[in-house]
C-alpha positions in Angstrom: 7.8 17.6 7.0 9.8 14.8 5.4 7.9 13.2 2.5 5.0 15.6 2.7 4.2 17.8 -0.3 3.5 21.5 0.4 1.4 23.5 0.2 -1.4 21.6 2.1 -4.6 21.8 0.0 -7.5 22.8 2.2 -11.2 23.1 1.6 -13.1 25.3 4.0 -16.7 24.1 4.6 -18.5 26.8 6.6 -22.2 27.8 6.4 -21.2 31.4 7.1 -19.6 32.6 3.9 -18.0 35.6 5.6 -16.3 33.4 8.2 -15.0 31.1 5.4 -13.7 34.2 3.5 -11.9 35.4 6.6 -10.1 32.0 6.9 -9.2 32.2 3.2 -7.9 35.7 3.5 -5.8 34.7 6.6 -4.0 32.1 4.5 -3.6 34.1 1.3 0.2 34.6 1.7 0.9 31.4 3.6 3.3 29.2 1.6 2.4 26.0 3.5 -1.4 26.1 3.3 -3.4 26.8 0.2 -7.2 27.2 0.5 -8.5 25.5 -2.7 -12.1 26.4 -2.2 -15.0 27.3 0.0 -18.2 25.2 0.5 -21.1 26.9 2.2 -23.6 24.0 2.0 -23.3 20.3 2.5 -23.9 19.6 -1.2 -21.0 21.8 -2.1 -18.5 19.7 -0.2 -18.7 16.6 -2.5 -18.7 18.8 -5.6 -15.6 20.9 -4.5 -13.8 17.8 -3.4 -14.4 16.1 -6.7 -13.2 19.1 -8.6 -9.9 19.7 -6.9 -7.9 17.3 -4.8 -7.6 18.3 -1.1 -5.6 17.1 1.8 -7.5 18.6 4.7 -11.2 19.6 5.1 -11.7 22.4 7.6 -15.3 21.7 8.6 -17.9 23.8 10.5 -20.4 21.3 12.1 -23.3 23.6 11.4 -23.1 23.6 7.7 -26.5 23.9 6.0 -28.2 20.8 4.5 -26.4 18.2 6.5 -25.4 17.5 10.1 -21.7 18.1 10.3 -21.1 14.7 11.9 -22.8 13.1 8.9 -20.4 15.0 6.6 -17.5 13.5 8.5 -18.8 10.0 7.9 -19.5 10.7 4.3 -16.1 12.2 3.6 -14.2 9.4 5.3 -16.2 6.8 3.3 -15.8 8.5 -0.1 -12.5 10.4 0.4 -10.6 8.3 3.0 -7.3 10.0 2.6 -8.7 13.4 3.4 -7.9 14.6 7.0 -10.8 16.4 8.7 -10.4 19.2 11.2 -13.6 20.5 12.8 -13.8 24.3 13.2 -16.9 25.1 15.2 -18.7 27.1 17.8 -19.9 23.8 19.3 -17.7 22.9 22.2 -19.1 20.1 24.3 -17.5 16.8 25.2 -20.1 14.6 23.5 -19.7 16.4 20.1 -15.9 16.4 20.3 -15.9 12.6 20.9 -18.4 11.9 18.2 -16.4 13.9 15.7 -13.2 11.9 16.5 -15.2 8.7 16.5 -16.5 9.4 13.1 -13.1 10.2 11.7 -12.1 13.8 12.5 -8.4 14.2 13.4 -8.6 17.7 14.8 -11.0 19.9 16.7 -10.8 23.7 17.0 -13.3 26.1 18.4 -14.0 29.3 16.7 -12.7 31.0 19.8 -9.1 29.7 19.0 -6.5 32.0 17.5 -5.9 31.8 13.8 -2.4 30.5 14.3 -4.0 27.5 16.0 -6.1 26.8 12.9 -2.8 26.7 10.9 -1.2 24.5 13.5 -4.2 22.1 13.4 -4.2 21.9 9.6 -0.4 21.0 9.7 -0.9 18.5 12.4 -3.7 16.8 10.6 -1.8 16.8 7.3 1.0 14.9 9.1 -1.5 12.4 10.5 -1.5 13.8 14.1 -4.4 14.7 16.3 -5.1 18.2 17.5 -7.3 19.8 20.1 -7.3 23.5 20.9 -7.2 24.6 24.5 -10.9 25.5 24.6 -11.8 22.0 23.4 -9.5 20.3 25.9 -11.2 22.3 28.7 -14.5 20.8 27.7 -13.2 17.3 28.2 -12.8 15.7 31.6 -9.5 14.0 32.3 -10.7 10.4 31.6 -12.3 11.3 28.3 -9.2 13.3 27.3 -7.0 10.4 28.1 -9.2 8.0 26.1 -9.3 10.3 23.1 -5.5 10.8 22.8 -3.9 7.9 24.5 -6.0 4.8 23.5 -6.9 5.6 20.0 -4.1 3.7 18.2 -2.1 6.9 17.7 1.3 6.0 16.3 4.2 7.2 18.2 5.8 8.8 15.2 2.7 11.0 14.6 2.4 14.3 16.2 -0.1 14.9 19.0 -0.9 18.4 20.2 -2.6 18.2 23.6 -2.1 20.7 26.3 0.5 23.1 24.8 -1.9 25.2 22.8 
């Protein structure tokens, strides 16, 4: 983690408050990841991001008021340094590719283990891409290759493909 400041500041954006609180609770004693806030509606995201600097947005695509993919575009336009990790029940190839095309750097399904959420946040913070096993299984080989191997990924940035 040379040159990276810890803890990683994370905003959880999830339309299900209980789900967001479970994530927050999971990281309560984590010295590397600090949940700085929870946004339960699309409008809350900008407000919370303006109030407190964040490094990573953990985003559920089904957040009320906005399409989650639109949120990705908005955040990348207004807060370009923020890394976005999608955390969603949606697990289809088209959505995964759209999320990455719009600027997400990680994709985790809500079926993934909590340690994979932490791993994805840390990979994103370092500038690396991350897909959980369940998301990888949704992609056919050609699309997986295109997502990870032809996207301009720098060799010094971590990539977490199949080992999760």
